[in-house]
Each structure stands twice: as structure tokens, then as C-alpha cells.
N, C-alpha and C positions, 0 to 999 in steps of 0.2 A: 657742358659735361660736368657731372659731379666729381669733386675731388674725393680721394679715399677717406678723408676726415668727414666730409659731408655725408657720405654713404654710411659710415659707421654710426653717425649721429642719427641718421634716418632709421637704421635698423634698431638702434637702442630705443628710439621713440615708439616704433611699431611693436617692440617686445615688452613695452611697459605694461604693468598690471592696472587694476582698477584704481581710480582715485579714491580718496577718503569719502568724498561726497557720494560717489557711485555706490560704495559699500554701504554707506548709511541708508541710501535709498533702497537698496536690496534688503537690508535688515528690516526697514520699516514695512516694506511690501510683505515680507515673510511673516512679520508680526501681525499685520492686518489679516493675512490669510489664516493664520493660526486662530486669531480671535473669532473670525467669522465662520471658518470651515469646520473646525473641530466640534463646536457645539452642534452644528447641523449633522455632522457624522454621528455623534453620540445619540442625537435624537432619532436618526434613521435606524440606529442599532436597536433602540428601545421600541421603535415602531415595528421592526422586523420580529422582535420577540412577542409583541402583542399580536401581530398577524399570525405568528406560529400557533399560539394557543387558541386563537379564534378559529383558525383553519382546522386544527385538530378537533376542537369541540364541535364544529359544524359537521365534520366527517363522522364523528362518534355519534352525534344525534341522528344523522341520516342512517347509520348502521342499525341503531336501535329501532328506528321507524320501519326500516326494511324487514328486520327480523319479525317484528310484530305483524306487519302486513302479510308476510309469508305464512306465518302461523294461522292468521285468519283465513287466508286463501286456501290453506290445506285443511280447513274445517277443524281447527284447534286440536292437532294431534297431541297425544300424551304417551309417556312410557313410565310404567310403574306408578301411575296416577300423578305423574309430574308433567306439566306442560313442556313440550320440547319440539324442536325442528332440526332438520339437517340443513345448516346454513353454510352455503359455499363449500360444501363437502365435509363439514365438521358438525358434530352434534352440539347443539346449544340448548341449555335448559332455561326455562322461563318462569317468571313468578306464577305460583299456584296458590293463591291465598285461600284461607279457610273462611267459612261463613262469618260474616261480621267484620272481617279485616278491611282496613282502609286501603290496602295495597290492591292495585288493579292487576288483572292477569295478563300474561303474555309479554313481559319484558325481560330481557336477558339477566340471568343471575350467575352464570358460569357454564363450564363445559365438562366438569368432572361429575360423573354419575353419582358417586358416593356423597359428595358435598351437596349435589342438587337434591338428592333424596332427603338429606338431613336438613336442608334449608329450602324446602319446597315453597314455603310462603314468601321467601325473599326478605325476611325480617332480621336475618343474622348474617349480613355480609362480612366477609373477611378480605384482607388484602389479596390472598390467593384467588378468591372468586372475582375480585375486581380485575386482576390481571387476566384471568380467563375470559372475562367479558371483553376486555381491551383487545386481546389477541383473537377472540372469536368473531368480532364484528368488523374489524378493520382489515382491509385487504393486505396492506403492507405496514403493519404497526411498527412505530419506533420502539427501540429497546426500552424496557421498563423494569423497575425493581422496587421492592418494599424494604430493602436493606440499605441504609444510608452509606454503609461502608462501600457498597458497590459503586455509588456515585463518585466516591473519592479514590477509586481504583482506576487509574488511567487505562488499564488494559481491558476494562469492562466496556467502555464506550456506551454508558447508559444515558439515554436522553430524557427519560421521565421517571418521576418518583410517585409512588401511590400510597395513600393512607385511607383509613376508614374513619369517618367522623359522623356520629349520629346515624349510622347505617348508610351513609352516603359514600360513594367511591370518589375520592379526590385525586385528581391527576395533575402533577406539578411539573412545569418545565424546569429542568435541572439548572439551567443558566440563570434563572431568576431567584433561586433560593438564597437564603442568608448564608454567610460564611463566617467562620470563627477567626480568631487571630492568626491561626496557622494556615488559613486559606481553605480549610475543609468545609464542605457543605454541611449544614445542620438540618435535621429533620423538622419539617413544619408540623404544627399541631392543628392548624385550622386554615380556613380560606383567606385569612388576612396576610399570608406570607406568599410572596412571589406571584407569578402568573399561573393560574390554575383553572380547572373547571371541575364541577362536582355533578355526579350522576346519581339521580334518585330513581331507583327501580320501582318505587311505589306509583309513580305517575309518568315516568320516562323523561322527566325534566333534566336538562343539562344547563347549568348556570356557570357562566364565565366570570372570573375575577382577575382583574389586571392590577399589577403592583403600581402604586402611585409613588413617584419620586419626589 
């Protein structure tokens, strides 16, 4: 039978914490996990951003092709001499090039009748028209803006930023844009910034650009 002193010593031994060696081993293991796991996590994050832009570009290109196919199937309908279709319940205007133009007919240029008439050829795209195309051909389009202040306003929840460069619509994933010293996103000037894709209504091409780290 244990004496009271022996029982107290046993309890003290059972209640003892980690030894120094055990703590060192735990620290080493955590350090090893940090060295190996964090880079992989960061890599997965970059892969997710790349998959995001590639998925959106693919969906966008499909929408452009479907709009053109519908226009052809309906015998190339027009309104006020401008190529157009009712796509998924909404009117969508298409390129209507003049004789000698290098732009091919039947690709989305916007959904506003006034801007479509003024830009029937598709040679003068604006950010507003690019947004109209975005919202017109995508079933559930992510939020988008052409105003950089909207991206830095947390209440706006904007996912994409749009610019026009050489008459091409450029769509940028917000999370991949450059930030200034204050942490605010800065407006990109061309395809070299962030993850993006550019739509050319002259030939329906959609080109993806992924940021290299």
C-alpha cells in the first residue's frame, strides 16, 4: 500500500508538464510544417486565382460563340441596320462592320441601343460597352466595375475590373491587381498586370494572361 507521501509524489509526477526535449521536438515539428506547408498553401492560392480567370475566360468565350451561333441560326436579324439578337431574354447588339472593315460581323458589342447604333461597327468599344457584353452573355456574372475606387470600397464587393486597350475589353481579377503603399488597388494599364483576359470583338478571340510571380 502506498504511503501518503508516495501518493503525493505520484500525483506530482503525473501532473508534470512537457520536458524541455519534448518542447524542442514540438517546435521543430511545427517549424518543419511551416516550411513545407505554407509554400504549398500559397501555391494553391495562386493556382486558384489562375483557375478563376481561366474559368471565367472559358465561360465568356462560350457565351460569345453561343451569341454568334444564335444570330446565324436566326438568319442574321438586325434592328435599325445593326446586327442584334435577343439572347437569354435580353437584347444584345453585335458587330456590324462597314464594307472593307477587318471586323467580322456577329460578335457582341453591348446591350444599349443608343451606344450600339453609334458603334455599329464595333470599332469604338468603351468600358460601359464591355460591361454590357459581360453582363449580357454570362448567366450569373461576377460583379464588375470600371472605377478603381469601387474596388477599394469594401461595401461594393467588386470582383472584376474592366479597361479598354486598343479597342479590346480587358477583364481583371481584382485580387491579382497591384496595390499601393496604402493597400489600395491600382488601375492596370495593359495585359501585363494581374490575371486577366482580353476580348477582341473583331474576331471573337479571348486571350488569357496570368500574372507571373
